[in-house]
N, C-alpha and C positions, 0 to 999 in steps of 0.2 A: 134729457140726455145731452151731455155736452158734445161739441164737435169732436173733441179728442177721443171720446169713448166710442164713437162710431168707427173709427179707423184702428182702434186698439185691438190687439190680438184677442181672440176669444178665450184662450187659455195659455198659461205660461209653458214654455218648453225650454230646456237648457240650451243656452246660446251655442255652446260648443257642439252639442248634438245637431242643432239646426244648421250649423256651418258645414258639417260633413254629409248631411242627408242630401240625396239627389234622386230625381225621378228615375226609377229602375228601367224605364223604357227609353227615354231620350237623354238621360244624364244631366238634364237641366237642374238648376238650383230650385229649391222650394222655399216658400215663406209661409208663416202662419196666416191662416185665413182670419180676416178681421171679424169682429162680433156681428156686424151688420150683415155681411155676406153669409156667415154661418146661420144666422136666423132665417135668411131667405132660403138657403139650401134645406134647412130642417123643415121649413113649412112645405116645401115641394116634396120632401120625403114623406111627410105626414099624409099628403094627398095622393101618394102613389105615383108621382110623376118622374121619379128618378131611378135609373138603372146604372149599374156599374159597367165598366168596360168589358166584363165577362158576360154581360147580357142579363144579369140577375137583378131583380128589383132590390133596391136598398130599402129595408123595412124599419131599421132602427135609426133614431136621430143620432147625429154625430156629437161627440163631446168637443171636438175641434177638428181642424183640417189643415193640411199642408198643400198649398196651391202651387202648381208648377209655374215657372217664370213666364211662360207664354199665356198663362191663365186658362188653358184649355182643359186641365185635369186637376182634380183635388183628391188627395189621399186622406182617408179618414184617420182620425185619432180617437181611439176608444180606451177608456180607463188609463189615460196618460201614455198610451203606446201607439206610436205612428204605425199604420198598416201600409207598408211600402211594397205592395204586390201589384203588378201591372193589372191583373184582373179585378182588383178591388178599387182601382182608381175610378173616380166619378167624373164623367165628362161634364164640365161646367161652362164650356163655350156656349153662349146663348142663354144660360141660366143666370149667371152672375154678371 
């Protein structure tokens, strides 16, 4: 794996959409989760270590993610659709 591929986004998302999306809780900007971080998060999901902010276990691996500017919450992307609901956010502080 080249150094560039580790920090590359895990999946493409329209730049115009990415510019307008904000965390629904704090209104912070979000950026695409890189492939390496997505892999770490999905491995933790597989082992049952991840709950969303609603307190429910995350059971399905993510196709991608949008991480909040402060890096504390990631919003899942499923089937190319960002799930921008507060209760679906995944606390990533300490995981990534």
